[in-house]
DOVEX-485722 format. One record per residue (C-alpha): residue number from 0; y, z, x. Coordinates in Angstrom, 2 decimals. Each point is the difference from the previous one (the first is absolute). Layout:
(NUM, (Y, Z, X))
...
END
This chain:
(0, (-10.97, 10.88, -39.59))
(1, (3.10, -1.91, -1.09))
(2, (1.22, -2.55, 2.55))
(3, (3.38, -1.39, -1.04))
(4, (0.71, -3.70, 0.30))
(5, (3.64, 0.76, 0.84))
(6, (2.37, 2.95, 0.29))
(7, (3.37, -0.11, -1.76))
(8, (2.18, 2.80, 1.36))
(9, (3.47, 1.48, -0.18))
(10, (1.55, 0.52, 3.43))
(11, (0.83, 3.59, -0.91))
(12, (-3.67, 1.02, 0.10))
(13, (0.19, 0.07, 3.80))
(14, (2.12, 3.16, -0.32))
(15, (-3.03, 1.88, -1.35))
(16, (-3.16, 1.14, 1.78))
(17, (-2.29, -1.45, -2.67))
(18, (1.84, -3.31, 0.14))
(19, (-0.53, -0.22, 3.75))
(20, (-3.68, 0.94, -0.41))
(21, (-0.60, -2.72, -2.60))
(22, (1.75, -2.66, 2.04))
(23, (-2.18, 0.93, 2.97))
(24, (-3.15, 0.10, -2.14))
(25, (0.68, -3.53, -1.24))
(26, (1.55, -1.37, 3.19))
(27, (-2.22, -3.11, -0.18))
(28, (0.93, -0.75, -3.63))
(29, (2.77, -2.53, -0.73))
(30, (3.24, 1.73, -1.02))
(31, (2.99, -1.02, -2.09))
(32, (3.15, 2.11, -0.02))
(33, (1.54, 0.51, -3.46))
(34, (3.23, 1.52, -1.28))
(35, (-1.49, 1.88, -2.94))
(36, (-3.61, 0.68, -1.00))
(37, (1.14, -0.20, -3.63))
(38, (1.22, -3.56, 0.24))
(39, (-2.13, -2.37, 2.06))
(40, (1.14, -3.50, -0.87))
(41, (-3.13, -1.66, 1.35))
(42, (-2.17, 2.10, -2.34))
(43, (2.17, -0.67, -3.04))
(44, (-0.62, -3.73, 0.34))
(45, (-3.79, 0.33, -0.09))
(46, (-2.01, -1.27, -2.95))
(47, (-2.39, 2.10, -2.07))
(48, (-3.01, -1.60, 1.65))
(49, (1.19, 1.42, 3.33))
(50, (-0.38, 3.59, -1.22))
(51, (-3.22, 0.82, 1.94))
(52, (1.41, -1.53, 3.19))
(53, (3.22, 2.03, -0.32))
(54, (-2.14, 3.14, -0.06))
(55, (-1.02, -0.76, 3.58))
(56, (3.50, 0.75, 1.26))
(57, (1.27, 3.45, 0.95))
(58, (3.63, 0.99, -0.55))
(59, (1.47, 2.89, 1.99))
(60, (3.38, 1.54, -0.78))
(61, (1.77, 3.21, -0.92))
(62, (0.15, 1.44, -3.49))
(63, (3.57, 0.18, -1.26))
(64, (-0.66, 1.41, -3.48))
(65, (-1.14, 3.62, -0.13))
(66, (0.51, 0.87, -3.67))
(67, (-2.60, 2.35, -1.48))
(68, (-1.04, -0.89, -3.56))
(69, (-1.08, 2.77, -2.36))
(70, (-3.61, -0.25, -1.12))
(71, (-1.91, 1.91, -2.65))
(72, (-3.63, -0.80, 0.74))
(73, (-1.67, 1.29, 3.14))
(74, (3.21, 0.52, 1.99))
(75, (3.59, 1.13, -0.41))
(76, (1.48, -2.92, 1.92))
(77, (-0.90, -3.55, 0.99))
(78, (1.18, -0.28, 3.60))
(79, (0.78, -3.23, 1.88))
(80, (-2.05, 0.35, 3.16))
(81, (-1.29, -1.87, 3.02))
(82, (-1.22, -3.24, -1.57))
(83, (0.22, -2.32, -2.96))
(84, (-2.43, -2.65, -1.12))
(85, (-3.52, -0.52, 1.26))
(86, (-2.32, -2.40, 1.80))
(87, (-2.47, 0.00, -2.91))
(88, (0.40, -2.26, -3.04))
(89, (-0.73, 1.87, -3.21))
(90, (0.70, -2.49, -2.76))
(91, (1.82, 2.52, -2.20))
(92, (2.08, 1.73, 2.73))
(93, (3.20, 1.45, -1.48))
(94, (1.80, -0.59, 3.30))
(95, (-0.18, -3.72, -0.71))
(96, (3.23, 0.07, -1.96))
(97, (1.32, -2.73, 2.25))
(98, (-2.79, -1.22, 2.24))
(99, (2.20, -1.23, 2.83))
(100, (1.66, 3.38, 0.36))
(101, (-2.32, 2.80, -1.12))
(102, (-3.55, -1.05, 0.72))
(103, (-0.51, -0.32, 3.75))
(104, (-0.19, 3.05, 2.24))
(105, (3.29, 1.39, 1.25))
(106, (0.00, 2.90, 2.46))
(107, (2.99, 2.32, 0.43))
(108, (0.28, 1.68, 3.37))
(109, (2.68, 2.64, -0.76))
(110, (-2.67, 2.47, -1.10))
(111, (1.80, 3.02, 1.47))
(112, (2.92, -0.58, -2.36))
(113, (-2.30, -0.23, -3.01))
(114, (-2.03, 3.08, 0.92))
(115, (3.17, 2.00, 0.64))
(116, (1.24, -0.67, -3.55))
(117, (-3.36, 1.00, -1.53))
(118, (-0.05, 3.27, 1.92))
(119, (3.61, 0.85, -0.79))
(120, (-0.52, -0.74, -3.70))
(121, (-3.14, 2.14, -0.11))
(122, (1.53, 2.93, 1.84))
(123, (3.14, 0.27, -2.10))
(124, (-1.91, -0.15, -3.31))
(125, (-0.60, 3.17, -1.96))
(126, (-3.47, -1.21, -0.99))
(127, (-2.80, -1.78, 1.81))
(128, (0.42, -3.78, -0.10))
(129, (-2.56, -2.79, 0.36))
(130, (1.13, -3.25, 1.62))
(131, (-1.79, -3.30, -0.75))
(132, (0.32, -1.93, 3.26))
(133, (-2.31, -2.92, -0.80))
(134, (1.39, -1.62, -3.13))
(135, (1.25, -3.10, 1.87))
(136, (-2.95, -0.65, 2.27))
(137, (-3.45, 1.19, 1.06))
(138, (0.41, 2.54, 2.77))
(139, (-3.66, 0.01, 1.04))
(140, (0.26, -3.73, 0.65))
(141, (3.38, 0.36, 1.68))
(142, (-1.41, 2.74, 2.23))
(143, (-2.37, -2.48, 1.65))
(144, (3.11, -1.70, 1.38))
(145, (2.48, 2.84, 0.57))
(146, (-2.03, 3.22, 0.25))
(147, (2.70, 1.46, -2.25))
(148, (-2.21, 2.29, -2.07))
(149, (-0.98, 2.43, 2.79))
(150, (3.68, 0.04, 1.01))
(151, (1.06, 0.62, -3.62))
(152, (-2.47, 2.79, -0.69))
(153, (0.69, 1.77, 3.29))
(154, (3.78, -0.19, -0.38))
(155, (-0.07, 1.09, -3.64))
(156, (-1.33, 3.35, 1.19))
(157, (3.58, 0.67, 1.16))
(158, (0.93, 0.31, -3.67))
(159, (-0.02, 3.49, -1.47))
(160, (-0.96, -1.33, -3.42))
(161, (-1.18, -3.09, -1.80))
(162, (-2.99, -2.30, -0.36))
(163, (-0.70, -3.67, 0.72))
(164, (-2.14, -2.40, -2.00))
(165, (-0.90, -3.68, 0.17))
(166, (-2.56, -2.43, -1.49))
(167, (-2.22, -2.46, 1.84))
(168, (-2.60, -2.72, -0.51))
(169, (-1.28, 0.21, 3.57))
(170, (-2.72, 1.98, 1.76))
(171, (1.34, 0.14, 3.58))
(172, (0.67, 3.74, -0.08))
(173, (-1.59, 1.25, 3.24))
(174, (3.33, 0.29, 1.83))
(175, (1.19, 2.77, -2.32))
(176, (-3.20, 2.01, -0.42))
(177, (0.60, 2.39, 2.89))
(178, (3.67, 0.73, -0.67))
(179, (1.21, 3.43, -1.11))
(180, (1.69, -0.85, -3.30))
(181, (0.17, 3.59, -1.34))
(182, (-1.27, -1.19, -3.39))
(183, (3.36, -1.60, -0.71))
(184, (-1.13, -3.62, -0.26))
(185, (-1.68, -1.53, -3.05))
(186, (-1.67, -3.38, 0.44))
(187, (-0.74, -2.02, -3.14))
(188, (-2.62, -2.71, 0.27))
(189, (0.30, -2.96, -2.37))
(190, (-3.33, -1.31, -1.28))
(191, (-1.24, -2.84, -2.16))
(192, (-3.42, -1.48, -0.78))
(193, (-1.37, -1.96, 2.93))
(194, (0.08, -3.24, -2.01))
(195, (3.74, 0.40, -0.60))
(196, (0.65, 0.95, 3.63))
(197, (-1.77, -3.17, 1.10))
(198, (1.76, -2.29, -2.48))
(199, (3.48, 1.53, -0.16))
(200, (0.77, 2.41, 2.87))
(201, (-0.25, -2.42, 2.92))
(202, (0.09, 1.54, 3.46))
(203, (-0.61, 3.62, -1.04))
(204, (-2.90, 2.35, 0.82))
(205, (-3.27, -0.14, -1.91))
(206, (-0.72, 2.66, -2.61))
(207, (-2.77, 1.56, 2.10))
(208, (2.40, 0.45, 2.91))
(209, (2.68, 1.53, -2.23))
(210, (-2.44, 2.57, -1.39))
(211, (-1.21, 0.87, 3.50))
(212, (3.63, 0.42, 1.09))
(213, (0.66, 2.38, -2.91))
(214, (-2.91, 2.19, 1.07))
(215, (1.15, 0.03, 3.64))
(216, (3.57, 0.86, -0.93))
(217, (-1.14, 2.88, -2.20))
(218, (-2.22, 1.31, 2.78))
(219, (3.12, -0.05, 2.20))
(220, (1.77, 2.21, -2.53))
(221, (2.30, -2.49, -1.70))
(222, (0.76, 0.31, -3.69))
(223, (-1.46, -3.00, -1.79))
(224, (0.98, -2.04, -3.02))
(225, (-1.67, -3.13, -1.36))
(226, (1.85, -2.79, -1.74))
(227, (-2.07, -2.19, -2.26))
(228, (2.56, -2.72, 0.27))
(229, (0.85, -2.40, -1.20))
(230, (-2.43, -0.16, -2.87))
(231, (-0.48, -3.73, -0.62))
(232, (-1.50, -0.98, -3.33))
(233, (-2.24, -2.87, 1.03))
(234, (-2.71, -1.14, -2.41))
(235, (-2.61, 2.60, 1.07))
(236, (2.46, 2.75, 0.89))
(237, (-1.76, 2.86, -1.80))
(238, (-3.22, -0.62, 1.91))
(239, (1.85, -0.27, 3.32))
(240, (2.10, 3.14, -0.42))
(241, (-2.93, 2.05, -1.29))
(242, (-1.97, -1.00, 3.10))
(243, (3.01, 0.91, 2.16))
(244, (0.28, 3.48, -1.52))
(245, (-3.76, 0.51, 0.36))
(246, (0.17, -1.11, 3.64))
(247, (2.80, 2.44, 0.71))
(248, (-1.98, 2.78, -1.63))
(249, (-3.07, -0.82, 2.10))
(250, (1.67, -0.61, 3.38))
(251, (2.94, 2.41, 0.19))
(252, (-0.81, 3.19, 1.87))
(253, (-0.23, 3.34, -1.86))
(254, (3.16, 1.09, 1.84))
(255, (1.92, -2.96, -1.38))
(256, (-1.32, 0.41, -3.53))
(257, (0.95, 3.67, 0.05))
(258, (3.74, -0.66, -0.31))
(259, (0.82, -3.72, 0.19))
(260, (2.53, -1.21, -2.57))
(261, (0.31, -3.44, -1.56))
(262, (2.74, -2.44, -0.94))
(263, (-0.79, -2.98, -2.24))
(264, (2.35, -2.97, -0.11))
(265, (-0.41, -3.14, -2.09))
(266, (1.05, -3.28, 1.59))
(267, (3.36, -1.53, -0.70))
(268, (0.60, -3.61, 0.94))
(269, (2.84, -2.50, 0.19))
(270, (0.99, -3.65, -0.14))
(271, (0.72, 0.17, 3.74))
(272, (-3.58, 1.12, 0.69))
(273, (-1.35, -2.83, -2.13))
(274, (1.95, -2.72, 1.80))
(275, (-0.78, 1.31, 3.49))
(276, (-3.70, 0.57, -0.70))
(277, (-0.45, -3.46, -1.57))
(278, (1.21, -1.65, 3.20))
(279, (-1.01, 2.49, 2.69))
(280, (-3.45, 0.84, -1.42))
(281, (-0.91, -2.99, -2.19))
(282, (-3.70, 0.91, -0.16))
(283, (0.56, 3.66, -0.94))
(284, (-0.37, 1.45, -3.48))
(285, (2.97, -0.06, -2.37))
(286, (1.19, 3.56, -0.69))
(287, (2.30, -1.05, -2.85))
(288, (-1.71, 0.04, -3.39))
(289, (2.31, -0.87, -2.89))
(290, (-2.51, 1.31, -2.54))
(291, (0.19, 3.61, 1.20))
(292, (3.39, 0.12, 1.77))
(293, (3.55, 0.17, -1.30))
(294, (3.49, -0.16, 1.42))
(295, (1.50, 2.96, 1.82))
(296, (3.53, -1.03, 0.81))
(297, (1.06, -3.30, 1.50))
(298, (-2.92, -1.80, 1.62))
(299, (-2.30, 3.05, -0.03))
(300, (-3.21, 0.69, -1.87))
(301, (-2.10, 2.99, -1.00))
(302, (-3.09, 0.53, -2.14))
(303, (0.60, 0.15, -3.75))
(304, (0.19, 3.54, -1.39))
(305, (-3.29, -0.14, -1.93))
(306, (-1.83, -1.47, 3.00))
(307, (1.56, 2.58, 2.29))
(308, (-0.92, 2.84, -2.40))
(309, (-3.63, -1.13, -0.08))
(310, (-0.02, -0.09, 3.78))
(311, (1.44, 3.48, 0.33))
(312, (-2.44, 1.47, -2.52))
(313, (-2.95, -1.57, 1.80))
(314, (1.10, 1.21, 3.43))
(315, (0.78, 3.53, -1.20))
(316, (-3.44, 0.21, -1.60))
(317, (-1.77, -1.07, 3.19))
(318, (2.14, 2.24, 2.20))
(319, (-0.71, 2.98, -2.26))
(320, (-3.70, -0.75, 0.33))
(321, (-0.19, -0.48, 3.77))
(322, (2.98, 2.07, 1.20))
(323, (0.43, 2.65, -2.71))
(324, (1.62, 2.53, 2.33))
(325, (2.51, -2.32, 1.67))
(326, (3.53, -0.58, -1.20))
(327, (1.35, -3.41, -0.99))
(328, (3.65, 0.30, 1.00))
(329, (1.04, -2.89, -2.22))
(330, (-1.07, -3.32, -1.50))
(331, (2.65, -2.72, -0.14))
END
């Protein structure tokens, strides 16, 4: 259970029920009032080595931006929702665009406003829409603090149409197993070989727990997707990812394997990640490999096309062998 070192909060949160609940929940935790969760001067002055310590703070505010972004993968829209950032420290996290703004966990208490826009957008659409509500955070993790997921799923039933989806790297799913979701929620579990989880995805659930959570969620009637993501091409990557696919085949329940879909995403990296990780995690492995990576815009890196092609061919071959009847939505 996450215990924040300090709470940074906007005064406005006290106008919302969830804001009052969180302030009461953490009444013993030191608190600092801020003007704007998006611009905390104290955080901006921190050094890279302070990154893990910054993750121990919790920021509570209201979300001001509610723009839906069109998406063409497993949803129609990416939706800004109830949190941003995370308490875990995955070394490749795409939210670390600016570590002293994006990385630590920010909670937004005006959830009624956000849910209202989702429902209105769904109901006025001529077709069914799917809303990705977890692209900025991990809602299973956030739920351990806010209990927002039961609230979200129960209130979304007020919508005449539409579906919700979100990804997670965490196994704490028991709070949502008994909720009537009407089959309108898809939960996508992100997995990686245990060795990579241990060395790269600090503070996340173990692979065994994630697989067990998938089986429990399916038993509770949720639609399930699995992200093999990000695929990280370490020296023995083919062995590791083959073992991962075999483990999934062996340990996923027949119900899951009947209709689970997959997404496969290769890691992208950046100069910002490199500098932060060198100072914040000096004993960790180096994810940047100049021999197999190339530039992808200013300060960003991706695997070279021939390396990436080899990786995709290998993974498709193994997936066709162990999951021949399951769809791969995309590989990027």
